[in-house]
C-alpha positions as CSV (number, residue, x, y, z in Angstrom):
1,M,9.9,-5.3,-12.2
2,T,8.4,-8.7,-11.5
3,I,7.5,-10.7,-8.5
4,E,10.9,-12.5,-8.7
5,D,12.7,-9.1,-8.1
6,F,11.5,-9.1,-4.5
7,S,12.5,-11.3,-1.6
8,S,9.3,-10.2,0.2
9,I,6.0,-8.6,-0.8
10,S,3.4,-8.1,1.9
11,F,0.0,-6.3,2.2
12,G,-1.5,-4.8,5.3
13,I,-3.9,-2.3,6.8
14,C,-3.5,0.6,9.3
15,I,-6.4,0.6,11.7
16,K,-7.1,3.8,13.6
17,I,-9.6,3.7,16.4
18,G,-9.5,6.9,18.5
19,N,-5.8,7.6,19.1
20,D,-4.8,4.0,18.7
21,I,-3.0,3.1,15.5
22,I,-2.5,-0.6,14.7
23,H,-0.7,-2.1,11.7
24,N,-1.5,-5.6,10.6
25,K,-0.2,-7.6,7.7
26,I,-2.8,-9.8,5.9
27,P,-1.8,-13.2,4.3
28,I,-1.8,-12.9,0.5
29,D,-1.2,-15.4,-2.2
30,N,0.9,-14.9,-5.4
31,S,-2.0,-13.6,-7.4
32,V,-2.3,-10.6,-5.0
33,K,1.4,-10.2,-5.0
34,E,1.5,-10.0,-8.8
35,T,-1.4,-7.4,-8.7
36,L,0.6,-5.3,-6.1
37,V,3.7,-5.4,-8.3
38,D,1.6,-4.3,-11.3
39,M,0.2,-1.4,-9.3
40,R,3.7,-0.5,-8.1
41,N,5.1,-0.6,-11.6
42,S,2.2,1.4,-13.0
43,F,2.8,4.1,-10.4
44,S,6.6,4.2,-11.0
45,D,6.1,4.4,-14.7
46,S,3.6,7.3,-14.4
47,Y,5.7,9.1,-11.8
48,D,8.9,8.7,-13.9
49,S,7.2,9.9,-17.1
50,I,6.5,13.4,-15.6
51,P,9.5,15.4,-16.7
52,D,9.4,18.0,-13.9
53,E,11.5,17.8,-10.8
54,P,9.4,16.7,-7.7
55,E,7.8,19.6,-5.9
56,Q,7.7,19.4,-2.1
57,F,4.2,18.3,-1.0
58,S,2.3,20.5,1.4
59,P,-1.0,19.3,2.9
60,I,-2.5,22.8,2.7
61,E,-2.0,23.1,-1.0
62,K,-4.5,21.9,-3.7
63,Y,-2.9,19.9,-6.5
64,S,-4.2,18.6,-9.8
65,S,-4.8,14.9,-10.3
66,V,-1.3,14.3,-11.8
67,E,1.7,16.0,-10.3
68,K,5.2,15.0,-9.4
69,L,5.5,15.5,-5.6
70,S,7.7,14.3,-2.8
71,V,7.5,14.5,1.0
72,S,9.8,13.7,3.9
73,L,8.5,11.1,6.3
74,N,9.6,13.2,9.2
75,Q,6.4,15.2,9.1
76,D,4.2,14.9,12.1
77,Y,1.1,13.9,10.1
78,L,3.2,11.0,8.6
79,A,4.3,9.6,11.9
80,S,2.4,6.4,11.4
81,I,3.9,5.7,8.0
82,N,7.4,6.7,9.3
83,D,7.1,4.3,12.1
84,L,5.9,1.6,9.7
85,F,8.8,2.2,7.4
86,H,11.6,2.5,9.9
87,H,10.6,0.7,13.1
88,Q,7.9,-1.8,12.7
89,N,7.5,-5.3,11.3
90,P,3.7,-5.6,11.8
91,P,2.4,-9.1,12.7
92,L,0.8,-11.3,10.1
93,N,-2.7,-11.8,11.3
94,N,-5.8,-13.5,10.2
95,I,-8.2,-10.7,11.1
96,D,-11.9,-10.2,10.3
97,L,-11.5,-7.5,7.7
98,S,-15.3,-6.8,7.7
99,E,-15.1,-5.9,11.4
100,Y,-12.3,-3.3,10.8
101,L,-13.3,-1.8,7.5
102,P,-14.8,1.4,9.0
103,F,-11.6,2.0,10.9
104,V,-9.1,1.4,8.0
105,D,-6.9,4.6,7.8
106,Y,-4.9,3.3,4.9
107,Y,-3.8,0.1,3.1
108,F,-0.1,-0.5,2.6
109,A,2.1,-2.8,0.5
110,E,5.7,-3.4,1.5
111,F,8.2,-4.5,-1.1
112,I,11.6,-5.8,-0.1
113,H,13.9,-5.9,-3.1
114,N,16.4,-8.7,-3.5
115,N,19.1,-6.2,-2.9
116,G,17.5,-5.3,0.5
117,A,15.9,-2.0,-0.5
118,K,12.5,-1.4,1.0
119,T,9.6,0.4,-0.6
120,I,6.2,1.0,1.0
121,G,3.2,2.1,-1.0
122,V,0.3,3.6,0.8
123,K,-3.3,4.2,-0.4
124,R,-6.4,5.6,1.4
125,P,-9.3,3.1,1.3
126,N,-11.2,4.9,-1.5
127,Q,-8.0,5.3,-3.6
128,F,-7.1,1.7,-3.2
129,K,-10.6,0.5,-4.3
130,A,-10.4,2.7,-7.4
131,L,-7.0,1.2,-8.3
132,L,-8.3,-2.3,-8.1
133,K,-10.8,-1.5,-10.9
134,K,-11.6,-5.0,-12.3
135,R,-9.3,-6.8,-10.0
136,I,-11.6,-8.4,-7.5
137,V,-10.1,-10.1,-4.4
138,R,-11.6,-12.5,-1.9
139,L,-10.6,-14.0,1.5
140,W,-10.2,-17.7,1.0
141,N,-8.7,-20.0,3.6
142,D,-7.6,-16.9,5.6
143,T,-5.6,-15.7,2.6
144,L,-6.4,-12.7,0.4
145,Q,-6.5,-13.9,-3.3
146,A,-7.3,-12.4,-6.6
147,V,-10.4,-13.7,-8.3
148,E,-9.5,-15.0,-11.8
149,D,-13.0,-16.3,-12.6
150,D,-15.4,-14.4,-14.9
151,V,-17.6,-12.3,-12.6
């Protein structure tokens, strides 16, 4: 899929401070949207290439680094993601990311396909940083952008 296949692509963070959970979307430019679509496509290709039927995920099990798993959003420990997927349209905020980095529970990307289908990808902070690899981003004019320069 390409960026043109989606009517909306957004990026955000889930901040958890004590028992308070706050979702915020962060303004992004097309370079970040393209990176998110690449990450989505890479995951889908990898997942679809596993021939097995998905196994039901259990948080108490230990899994290898590559397995085909599925889980229902109706699990108590996924309440925040379930709420994000079904009930929330988080606000688009220009927030000071450096202030909230210690409290980021997960990053999320929301893809609204041109046909109306919705997909949300979620990554823990350390997993997301690993996926970015050489894709460096910066906050410029209150918008998250990919750095295209040689670094």
